[in-house]
C-alpha positions in Angstrom: 268.0 33.0 179.3 271.2 31.0 179.8 271.7 27.4 178.8 271.2 26.1 182.3 267.8 28.0 182.6 266.7 26.7 179.3 267.5 23.1 180.3 265.6 23.5 183.6 262.6 24.9 181.8 262.6 22.0 179.3 262.9 19.4 182.0 260.0 21.1 184.0 257.8 21.2 180.9 258.6 17.5 180.1 257.8 16.5 183.7 254.4 18.2 183.5 253.6 16.7 180.2 254.6 13.2 181.4 252.5 13.6 184.6 249.5 14.6 182.6 249.9 11.7 180.2 250.3 9.2 183.0 247.2 10.7 184.7 245.1 10.3 181.5 246.4 6.7 181.0 245.5 5.8 184.6 241.8 6.7 183.8 241.8 4.1 181.0 240.3 0.7 181.8 242.9 -2.0 182.1 240.9 -4.8 180.5 242.1 -5.1 176.9 245.4 -6.4 175.8 245.2 -5.4 172.2 243.5 -2.1 171.9 241.9 0.8 173.8 238.2 -0.1 174.3 237.4 3.6 174.9 238.7 4.7 171.5 235.6 6.1 169.9 237.0 5.8 166.4 237.0 2.0 166.8 233.3 1.9 167.8 230.3 2.3 165.5 228.7 5.6 165.1 225.7 5.6 167.5 223.5 7.1 164.8 224.0 4.0 162.6 223.0 1.4 165.2 219.9 -0.5 164.3 216.9 -0.4 166.7 214.9 -3.3 165.4 217.3 -5.9 166.8 219.4 -6.5 169.9 222.9 -8.0 170.4 223.0 -10.8 173.1 226.0 -10.9 175.4 226.1 -14.1 177.4 228.6 -14.5 180.2 230.2 -17.9 180.2 232.5 -19.3 182.9 231.8 -22.9 183.9 232.6 -25.8 181.6 229.9 -27.8 183.3 227.3 -25.4 182.0 228.4 -25.6 178.3 225.5 -27.9 177.2 223.0 -25.5 178.8 224.9 -22.5 177.4 224.7 -24.0 173.9 220.9 -24.4 174.1 220.4 -20.9 175.4 222.7 -19.3 172.7 221.0 -21.3 169.9 217.6 -20.3 171.1 218.4 -16.6 171.1 220.0 -17.0 167.6 216.7 -18.2 166.2 214.9 -15.0 167.2 214.2 -12.4 164.5 214.9 -9.8 167.1 218.5 -10.9 167.6 221.3 -9.5 165.4 224.1 -11.5 166.9 225.0 -13.6 170.0 228.4 -13.0 171.7 229.5 -15.6 174.3 232.0 -13.8 176.6 234.1 -16.6 178.1 235.6 -15.4 181.3 237.4 -18.5 182.6 241.1 -18.1 181.7 241.9 -21.7 182.8 239.6 -23.3 180.2 241.6 -25.3 177.6 241.5 -24.0 174.0 240.3 -27.4 173.0 237.1 -27.0 175.0 236.3 -23.6 173.5 237.1 -25.0 170.0 234.5 -27.7 170.5 232.0 -25.2 171.8 232.5 -23.0 168.7 232.0 -26.0 166.5 228.8 -27.0 168.3 227.4 -23.5 168.1 228.2 -23.3 164.4 226.0 -26.2 163.8 223.3 -25.0 166.2 223.1 -21.5 164.7 222.7 -22.6 161.1 220.2 -20.2 159.5 220.0 -17.9 162.5 222.0 -15.0 163.9 225.7 -15.5 164.2 227.1 -16.9 167.4 230.7 -15.9 168.4 232.8 -17.1 171.3 235.2 -14.5 172.7 237.8 -15.5 175.2 238.1 -12.7 177.7 241.6 -11.5 178.6 240.8 -12.0 182.3 238.1 -13.2 184.6 237.0 -9.6 185.5 233.3 -9.3 185.6 233.7 -5.7 184.4 234.4 -7.2 180.9 230.7 -8.0 180.6 230.2 -4.3 179.9 233.1 -3.7 177.6 232.2 -1.6 174.5 232.7 -3.8 171.4 233.2 -2.7 167.8 231.1 -5.7 166.6 228.0 -4.4 168.3 225.7 -3.0 165.6 222.5 -2.5 167.6 221.2 0.3 169.8 220.5 -2.1 172.6 222.2 -5.1 174.2 220.9 -8.0 176.2 223.2 -9.0 179.1 222.4 -12.4 180.4 223.9 -15.4 182.3 224.6 -18.9 181.0 222.1 -20.6 183.3 218.9 -18.6 182.7 216.3 -19.7 180.1 213.7 -17.2 179.1 210.8 -18.3 176.8 210.8 -16.6 173.4 207.5 -14.8 173.8 208.7 -13.1 177.0 212.0 -12.1 175.5 210.3 -10.6 172.4 207.9 -8.7 174.6 210.7 -7.3 176.9 212.7 -6.1 173.9 209.6 -4.5 172.4 208.7 -2.6 175.6 212.3 -1.6 176.2 212.2 0.2 172.8 209.5 2.5 174.1 211.7 3.6 177.0 215.3 2.8 176.1 216.9 5.0 178.7 216.0 2.5 181.4 217.2 -1.0 182.2 214.5 -3.7 181.6 214.7 -7.2 183.0 213.0 -10.2 184.7 215.0 -10.4 188.0 214.8 -7.5 190.4 216.4 -6.7 193.8 216.5 -3.7 196.0 218.7 -1.6 198.2 217.5 -0.3 201.5 218.7 1.6 204.5 219.0 -0.4 207.7 218.1 2.2 210.3 219.2 0.1 213.3 222.7 -0.3 211.8 222.6 3.0 209.8 224.0 1.3 206.7 222.8 0.4 203.2 221.9 -3.2 202.6 221.0 -5.5 199.6 217.6 -7.1 199.9 214.3 -8.1 198.3 211.1 -6.1 198.7 207.7 -7.4 197.8 206.5 -4.1 196.4 209.5 -2.1 195.1 212.9 -2.6 193.5 215.9 -0.6 192.4 218.4 -3.1 190.9 218.0 -5.3 187.8 220.2 -8.4 187.7 222.5 -9.4 184.9 220.6 -12.7 184.8 218.7 -10.8 182.1 218.9 -7.1 181.5 218.3 -5.1 178.3 219.9 -1.6 178.2 221.3 0.9 175.8 224.6 0.0 174.1 225.9 3.5 175.0 225.8 2.5 178.7 228.6 0.0 178.0 230.8 3.0 177.1 229.6 5.0 180.1 230.4 2.1 182.5 233.9 1.4 181.1 235.2 4.7 179.9 233.5 7.5 181.9 233.3 8.6 185.5 236.9 9.3 186.0 238.8 8.2 189.2 235.6 7.4 191.1 234.4 4.9 188.4 237.9 3.3 188.4 237.6 2.8 192.1 234.1 1.3 191.8 235.2 -1.1 189.0 238.1 -2.1 191.3 235.6 -3.1 193.9 233.9 -5.4 191.4 237.3 -7.0 190.6 238.2 -7.4 194.2 235.0 -9.1 195.3 234.3 -10.8 191.9 230.7 -9.7 192.2 228.4 -6.6 192.0 229.0 -5.6 188.4 225.2 -5.5 187.9 224.7 -3.3 191.0 227.3 -0.9 189.6 225.6 -0.8 186.2 222.4 0.1 188.0 224.3 2.9 189.8 225.6 4.2 186.5 222.2 4.2 184.7 220.3 5.6 187.7 222.9 8.4 188.1 222.5 9.4 184.5 218.7 9.1 184.2 217.4 9.8 187.7 215.0 6.8 187.5 214.9 3.2 188.4 214.8 0.0 186.2 211.6 -1.6 184.8 210.6 -5.2 185.8 208.9 -7.2 183.1 206.6 -10.2 183.8 207.8 -13.4 182.2 205.8 -16.5 181.3 208.8 -18.8 181.9 212.1 -17.6 183.5 214.0 -20.8 184.4 217.0 -20.0 186.6 219.1 -23.1 186.8 221.8 -21.4 188.8 219.6 -20.3 191.7 220.9 -21.8 194.9 217.4 -22.6 196.0 217.1 -25.3 193.3 217.0 -28.8 194.7 219.1 -31.7 193.5 219.9 -32.9 190.9 219.3 -29.6 189.1 221.1 -27.8 191.9 224.4 -29.2 190.6 224.4 -26.5 188.0 224.4 -23.8 190.7 227.3 -22.4 192.7 229.8 -22.8 189.9 229.9 -19.2 188.5 232.6 -16.7 189.3 230.5 -14.7 191.7 229.2 -17.8 193.5 232.5 -19.0 194.9 232.2 -17.4 198.3 229.3 -17.6 200.7 227.3 -14.8 202.3 226.2 -13.6 198.9 223.7 -11.0 200.1 226.1 -9.7 202.7 228.8 -9.1 200.1 226.5 -7.3 197.8 225.4 -5.1 200.7 229.0 -4.2 201.2 229.3 -3.3 197.5 226.4 -0.9 197.8 228.0 0.8 200.8 231.4 1.1 199.0 229.8 2.5 195.8 227.9 5.0 197.9 230.9 6.1 199.8 233.1 6.5 196.6 230.4 8.2 194.6 229.4 10.4 197.6 225.6 9.9 196.9 223.0 7.3 196.5 221.6 7.4 192.9 219.5 4.2 193.0 215.8 4.9 192.6 212.9 2.7 193.4 210.4 1.4 190.8 207.0 -0.1 191.5 205.0 -2.8 189.7 205.9 -4.6 186.5 205.0 -4.6 182.8 202.8 -7.6 181.7 202.2 -9.0 178.3 198.5 -9.4 178.4 195.6 -7.4 179.9 192.6 -9.6 180.6 189.3 -8.9 182.3 189.7 -8.6 186.1 186.1 -8.1 187.0 184.3 -11.0 188.7 180.8 -12.2 187.8 178.4 -14.7 189.3 178.0 -17.9 187.3 176.4 -21.0 188.7 176.7 -19.7 192.2 180.5 -19.0 191.9 182.5 -15.9 191.3 184.5 -16.2 188.1 186.3 -13.9 185.8 183.6 -12.2 183.7 185.4 -13.0 180.4 184.8 -16.7 181.0 181.1 -16.4 180.7 181.1 -14.1 177.8 179.9 -11.0 179.7 
């Protein structure tokens, strides 16, 4: 082999190696400035994660919600089932001074409870809600919003029940996909008797799913995460796609005694001022956009993994039989039967 042939062979080999390297790099998520979030050596060994507690990941964006966010974070920090609370601040325009004040307030509020940490996200991407984090030391995570208050009893019950079936997503706010036969397209809707999507208003899921969402799925998953970034919405729908595709089953709805959703657009004034300030609330036609997400995810993935679930898990089982007492039908328990 002459020098010219050797040089050509070297250049060809180098080109192939470079192409492969660039291809692998393109499959990495583009969310972290400092390190590769998919580097397994930087994450905790799944076998060492504790199962008796959960890590709470609260998405923060609006400065007007900081007082409510402080209350929610402090409440979770007092729970014996919470190992740590991470506030993922996704508004890049928030001044550092505001976040410093927030950290100071939370330090005072969390005295004696689980630690509360404020993390400024590198961008406003909603995909960052599901970023694997080295600080997570629990087998499960609670993903929730900064405008939803859940009573402690309901939270403790949901976490306990999740532990009995930790491959599923558990939560208090359910929605559904459906097929509109007249238009022959997938839509986002609400059914009175079935559901297939659990919202990030409150969802408990395996920590491992954060890695699956961010680091697995190849080019198709990259395209679907790009949809989330483009519409600034639908990250919860995509996570439900991911989990349903892996498990072949739907989420589990839990009954709550008190689930106060301050950000729901159906709130009336003055409480309604808290709503419509989140990242995914900036554009109208919310349900229409989420239907478009379902259609795009289905088209990219080439299948529909979402599965319906029915009914919900409740915290108490009382007597349902009715007995006659004083000429009226009442629950039998009330008359000691």
